[in-house]
N, CA, C and O atoms as a DFTB+ gen file, in Angstrom:
360 C
 N C O
     1  1     -24.780     126.610     -24.252
     2  2     -23.871     127.081     -23.222
     3  2     -23.718     126.024     -22.131
     4  3     -22.680     125.985     -21.470
     5  1     -24.689     125.194     -21.930
     6  2     -24.629     124.210     -20.856
     7  2     -23.513     123.195     -21.091
     8  3     -22.900     122.734     -20.128
     9  1     -23.236     122.840     -22.330
    10  2     -22.233     121.814     -22.603
    11  2     -20.809     122.366     -22.619
    12  3     -19.862     121.588     -22.735
    13  1     -20.629     123.667     -22.506
    14  2     -19.301     124.287     -22.525
    15  2     -18.879     124.694     -21.122
    16  3     -19.708     125.087     -20.302
    17  1     -17.578     124.596     -20.854
    18  2     -17.048     125.073     -19.584
    19  2     -16.796     126.573     -19.696
    20  3     -16.071     127.021     -20.584
    21  1     -17.389     127.334     -18.805
    22  2     -17.231     128.778     -18.823
    23  2     -16.104     129.192     -17.880
    24  3     -15.899     128.556     -16.846
    25  1     -15.377     130.245     -18.222
    26  2     -14.320     130.727     -17.330
    27  2     -14.901     131.245     -16.020
    28  3     -16.009     131.781     -15.985
    29  1     -14.144     131.077     -14.957
    30  2     -14.544     131.563     -13.646
    31  2     -14.396     133.084     -13.613
    32  3     -13.477     133.635     -14.219
    33  1     -15.287     133.747     -12.916
    34  2     -15.265     135.203     -12.842
    35  2     -14.046     135.691     -12.062
    36  3     -13.503     136.755     -12.361
    37  1     -13.615     134.920     -11.065
    38  2     -12.527     135.371     -10.193
    39  2     -11.187     135.470     -10.904
    40  3     -10.455     136.440     -10.707
    41  1     -10.850     134.471     -11.737
    42  2      -9.520     134.468     -12.352
    43  2      -9.545     134.268     -13.866
    44  3      -8.497     134.372     -14.503
    45  1     -10.683     133.992     -14.453
    46  2     -10.777     133.826     -15.898
    47  2     -10.328     132.476     -16.414
    48  3     -10.232     132.285     -17.626
    49  1     -10.050     131.530     -15.522
    50  2      -9.594     130.200     -15.936
    51  2     -10.764     129.240     -16.054
    52  3     -11.713     129.289     -15.272
    53  1     -10.677     128.376     -17.037
    54  2     -11.643     127.296     -17.163
    55  2     -11.227     126.169     -16.214
    56  3     -10.067     126.109     -15.805
    57  1     -12.158     125.274     -15.857
    58  2     -11.815     124.200     -14.919
    59  2     -10.650     123.330     -15.378
    60  3      -9.821     122.940     -14.555
    61  1     -10.564     123.017     -16.660
    62  2      -9.459     122.174     -17.128
    63  2      -8.125     122.908     -17.011
    64  3      -7.107     122.290     -16.698
    65  1      -8.116     124.218     -17.259
    66  2      -6.883     124.993     -17.099
    67  2      -6.451     125.034     -15.640
    68  3      -5.265     124.915     -15.334
    69  1      -7.416     125.202     -14.742
    70  2      -7.102     125.233     -13.318
    71  2      -6.559     123.887     -12.848
    72  3      -5.630     123.840     -12.042
    73  1      -7.129     122.799     -13.344
    74  2      -6.644     121.471     -12.960
    75  2      -5.213     121.244     -13.427
    76  3      -4.411     120.650     -12.706
    77  1      -4.887     121.711     -14.627
    78  2      -3.519     121.572     -15.137
    79  2      -2.550     122.363     -14.270
    80  3      -1.477     121.862     -13.932
    81  1      -2.906     123.586     -13.904
    82  2      -2.022     124.399     -13.075
    83  2      -1.840     123.802     -11.688
    84  3      -0.748     123.883     -11.124
    85  1      -2.885     123.205     -11.128
    86  2      -2.764     122.548      -9.824
    87  2      -1.849     121.337      -9.928
    88  3      -1.017     121.115      -9.047
    89  1      -1.990     120.554     -10.988
    90  2      -1.111     119.395     -11.183
    91  2       0.335     119.837     -11.370
    92  3       1.246     119.186     -10.857
    93  1       0.563     120.926     -12.092
    94  2       1.920     121.440     -12.262
    95  2       2.485     121.935     -10.933
    96  3       3.678     121.778     -10.673
    97  1       1.650     122.525     -10.100
    98  2       2.092     122.948      -8.772
    99  2       2.456     121.740      -7.917
   100  3       3.438     121.781      -7.175
   101  1       1.677     120.668      -8.012
   102  2       1.985     119.443      -7.268
   103  2       3.312     118.831      -7.699
   104  3       3.998     118.202      -6.894
   105  1       3.675     119.014      -8.969
   106  2       4.951     118.511      -9.485
   107  2       6.101     119.482      -9.204
   108  3       7.228     119.255      -9.644
   109  1       5.817     120.557      -8.476
   110  2       6.804     121.597      -8.150
   111  2       7.390     122.234      -9.407
   112  3       8.587     122.515      -9.468
   113  1       6.548     122.459     -10.399
   114  2       6.988     123.112     -11.629
   115  2       6.772     124.613     -11.493
   116  3       5.654     125.074     -11.263
   117  1       7.827     125.347     -11.634
   118  2       7.786     126.798     -11.584
   119  2       8.688     127.323     -12.691
   120  3       9.390     126.537     -13.327
   121  1       8.688     128.626     -12.937
   122  2       9.534     129.138     -14.024
   123  2      11.011     128.804     -13.876
   124  3      11.714     128.707     -14.882
   125  1      11.500     128.626     -12.667
   126  2      12.910     128.339     -12.462
   127  2      13.257     126.865     -12.408
   128  3      14.435     126.518     -12.323
   129  1      12.269     125.992     -12.454
   130  2      12.542     124.556     -12.321
   131  2      12.890     123.935     -13.670
   132  3      12.754     124.566     -14.718
   133  1      13.342     122.690     -13.618
   134  2      13.696     121.997     -14.859
   135  2      12.430     121.654     -15.648
   136  3      11.329     121.634     -15.099
   137  1      12.604     121.392     -16.917
   138  2      11.474     121.117     -17.807
   139  2      11.000     119.672     -17.660
   140  3      11.773     118.769     -17.340
   141  1       9.703     119.488     -17.905
   142  2       9.070     118.173     -17.830
   143  2       8.262     117.988     -19.105
   144  3       7.715     118.951     -19.642
   145  1       8.184     116.767     -19.589
   146  2       7.410     116.494     -20.808
   147  2       5.918     116.709     -20.553
   148  3       5.427     116.540     -19.437
   149  1       5.218     117.084     -21.613
   150  2       3.775     117.314     -21.522
   151  2       3.028     116.044     -21.139
   152  3       1.976     116.113     -20.504
   153  1       3.561     114.884     -21.520
   154  2       2.903     113.618     -21.189
   155  2       2.851     113.406     -19.680
   156  3       1.876     112.850     -19.173
   157  1       3.874     113.836     -18.960
   158  2       3.896     113.712     -17.499
   159  2       2.820     114.596     -16.882
   160  3       2.094     114.167     -15.986
   161  1       2.721     115.822     -17.363
   162  2       1.712     116.742     -16.838
   163  2       0.312     116.254     -17.196
   164  3      -0.590     116.290     -16.359
   165  1       0.123     115.797     -18.436
   166  2      -1.184     115.285     -18.863
   167  2      -1.585     114.064     -18.054
   168  3      -2.736     113.945     -17.634
   169  1      -0.648     113.161     -17.834
   170  2      -0.945     111.947     -17.078
   171  2      -1.297     112.234     -15.637
   172  3      -2.255     111.670     -15.109
   173  1      -0.536     113.106     -14.988
   174  2      -0.833     113.452     -13.600
   175  2      -2.158     114.196     -13.481
   176  3      -2.921     113.960     -12.545
   177  1      -2.432     115.085     -14.417
   178  2      -3.701     115.806     -14.390
   179  2      -4.868     114.849     -14.588
   180  3      -5.871     114.930     -13.879
   181  1      -4.737     113.952     -15.542
   182  2      -5.804     112.987     -15.813
   183  2      -5.997     112.034     -14.642
   184  3      -7.129     111.726     -14.269
   185  1      -4.908     111.572     -14.067
   186  2      -5.001     110.600     -12.985
   187  2      -5.502     111.176     -11.679
   188  3      -6.192     110.488     -10.926
   189  1      -5.168     112.432     -11.395
   190  2      -5.486     112.998     -10.089
   191  2      -6.669     113.961     -10.078
   192  3      -7.381     114.049      -9.078
   193  1      -6.888     114.683     -11.175
   194  2      -7.859     115.774     -11.116
   195  2      -8.916     115.780     -12.209
   196  3      -9.955     116.419     -12.042
   197  1      -8.689     115.100     -13.308
   198  2      -9.606     115.214     -14.448
   199  2     -10.042     113.821     -14.895
   200  3      -9.420     113.248     -15.790
   201  1     -11.084     113.269     -14.302
   202  2     -11.490     111.888     -14.596
   203  2     -12.223     111.715     -15.925
   204  3     -12.670     110.609     -16.230
   205  1     -12.359     112.770     -16.719
   206  2     -13.156     112.698     -17.944
   207  2     -12.364     112.283     -19.169
   208  3     -12.884     112.327     -20.284
   209  1     -11.136     111.887     -18.985
   210  2     -10.317     111.474     -20.119
   211  2      -9.182     112.439     -20.382
   212  3      -9.206     113.592     -19.951
   213  1      -8.185     111.943     -21.100
   214  2      -6.978     112.729     -21.326
   215  2      -7.013     113.501     -22.642
   216  3      -6.107     114.287     -22.919
   217  1      -8.034     113.289     -23.446
   218  2      -8.055     113.897     -24.781
   219  2      -8.167     115.416     -24.745
   220  3      -7.775     116.071     -25.711
   221  1      -8.678     115.990     -23.689
   222  2      -8.826     117.443     -23.611
   223  2      -7.636     118.098     -22.921
   224  3      -7.440     119.305     -23.062
   225  1      -6.847     117.346     -22.190
   226  2      -5.793     117.939     -21.366
   227  2      -4.643     118.464     -22.216
   228  3      -4.214     119.602     -22.026
   229  1      -4.138     117.669     -23.143
   230  2      -2.995     118.101     -23.952
   231  2      -3.316     119.323     -24.812
   232  3      -2.521     120.263     -24.828
   233  1      -4.457     119.356     -25.537
   234  2      -4.764     120.583     -26.302
   235  2      -4.922     121.820     -25.412
   236  3      -4.556     122.923     -25.817
   237  1      -5.459     121.645     -24.217
   238  2      -5.580     122.770     -23.293
   239  2      -4.210     123.245     -22.843
   240  3      -3.965     124.448     -22.751
   241  1      -3.320     122.307     -22.563
   242  2      -1.953     122.644     -22.172
   243  2      -1.231     123.382     -23.298
   244  3      -0.495     124.336     -23.046
   245  1      -1.439     122.945     -24.524
   246  2      -0.825     123.609     -25.679
   247  2      -1.365     125.030     -25.814
   248  3      -0.591     125.961     -26.034
   249  1      -2.682     125.214     -25.687
   250  2      -3.274     126.545     -25.794
   251  2      -2.749     127.485     -24.712
   252  3      -2.583     128.681     -24.951
   253  1      -2.488     126.939     -23.515
   254  2      -1.978     127.763     -22.426
   255  2      -0.547     128.225     -22.683
   256  3      -0.091     129.172     -22.043
   257  1       0.167     127.588     -23.594
   258  2       1.555     127.954     -23.905
   259  2       1.670     128.821     -25.154
   260  3       2.749     129.340     -25.441
   261  1       0.592     128.988     -25.894
   262  2       0.641     129.759     -27.143
   263  2       0.319     131.225     -26.862
   264  3      -0.749     131.559     -26.347
   265  1       1.270     132.088     -27.214
   266  2       1.081     133.515     -26.916
   267  2      -0.011     134.161     -27.756
   268  3      -0.505     135.225     -27.382
   269  1      -0.404     133.571     -28.863
   270  2      -1.476     134.149     -29.685
   271  2      -2.854     133.667     -29.243
   272  3      -3.859     134.153     -29.760
   273  1      -2.931     132.732     -28.308
   274  2      -4.219     132.257     -27.805
   275  2      -4.562     132.809     -26.425
   276  3      -5.736     132.914     -26.071
   277  1      -3.551     133.159     -25.655
   278  2      -3.777     133.624     -24.288
   279  2      -3.242     135.047     -24.139
   280  3      -2.222     135.398     -24.732
   281  1      -3.921     135.844     -23.363
   282  2      -3.422     137.193     -23.091
   283  2      -2.125     137.119     -22.290
   284  3      -1.165     137.831     -22.582
   285  1      -2.106     136.262     -21.288
   286  2      -0.908     136.032     -20.480
   287  2      -0.554     134.559     -20.608
   288  3      -1.360     133.692     -20.268
   289  1       0.632     134.274     -21.090
   290  2       1.065     132.888     -21.273
   291  2       1.263     132.259     -19.897
   292  3       1.989     132.797     -19.061
   293  1       0.611     131.114     -19.666
   294  2       0.651     130.469     -18.360
   295  2       1.661     129.340     -18.276
   296  3       2.032     128.925     -17.179
   297  1       2.111     128.836     -19.417
   298  2       3.031     127.705     -19.447
   299  2       4.242     128.099     -20.284
   300  3       4.104     128.579     -21.409
   301  1       5.422     127.890     -19.725
   302  2       6.665     128.159     -20.449
   303  2       6.942     126.967     -21.345
   304  3       7.162     125.858     -20.858
   305  1       6.932     127.189     -22.643
   306  2       7.013     126.079     -23.592
   307  2       8.440     125.828     -24.053
   308  3       9.300     126.707     -24.006
   309  1       8.659     124.607     -24.497
   310  2       9.900     124.225     -25.160
   311  2       9.535     123.186     -26.209
   312  3       8.934     122.163     -25.883
   313  1       9.889     123.433     -27.454
   314  2       9.573     122.485     -28.515
   315  2       8.499     123.011     -29.442
   316  3       8.278     124.218     -29.534
   317  1       7.829     122.094     -30.133
   318  2       6.842     122.437     -31.148
   319  2       5.459     122.541     -30.514
   320  3       4.850     121.531     -30.162
   321  1       4.974     123.760     -30.373
   322  2       3.640     123.997     -29.840
   323  2       2.732     124.623     -30.885
   324  3       1.774     125.318     -30.546
   325  1       3.033     124.377     -32.159
   326  2       2.207     124.901     -33.236
   327  2       2.628     126.302     -33.627
   328  3       3.599     126.845     -33.100
   329  1       1.884     126.882     -34.562
   330  2       2.185     128.243     -35.005
   331  2       0.890     129.000     -35.245
   332  3      -0.187     128.411     -35.345
   333  1       1.016     130.299     -35.334
   334  2      -0.150     131.143     -35.573
   335  2      -0.727     130.903     -36.966
   336  3      -1.888     131.224     -37.220
   337  1       0.079     130.339     -37.871
   338  2      -0.377     130.041     -39.231
   339  2      -1.278     128.813     -39.290
   340  3      -1.796     128.476     -40.355
   341  1      -1.470     128.144     -38.160
   342  2      -2.378     127.006     -38.124
   343  2      -1.704     125.653     -38.108
   344  3      -2.386     124.628     -38.133
   345  1      -0.378     125.622     -38.066
   346  2       0.309     124.332     -37.974
   347  2       0.058     123.728     -36.602
   348  3       0.154     124.435     -35.599
   349  1      -0.259     122.441     -36.527
   350  2      -0.584     121.829     -35.238
   351  2       0.656     121.593     -34.377
   352  3       1.783     121.565     -34.870
   353  1       0.418     121.428     -33.101
   354  2       1.501     121.083     -32.175
   355  2       1.906     119.637     -32.385
   356  3       1.118     118.817     -32.855
   357  1       3.139     119.338     -32.032
   358  2       3.644     117.968     -32.208
   359  2       3.049     117.033     -31.184
   360  3       3.360     115.841     -31.181
């Protein structure tokens, strides 16, 4: 359990998910705003909030957009984000 990030009791988010949402807020991304590529969000999150590398940010962002992985979808997706049948995201 020590090597895994546990969800916070207050909101149920893991630290990497919270960092992604903060970076998206800094980019003024909201449901009504224009779309931005995942690379922009991953880069800003890695550069500003997550110094441990970018390899975990994109899969976390993809999981946050998949309705079969999250109870409440946190990211409005556009494009190939995988499928419930196990096909990977682009």
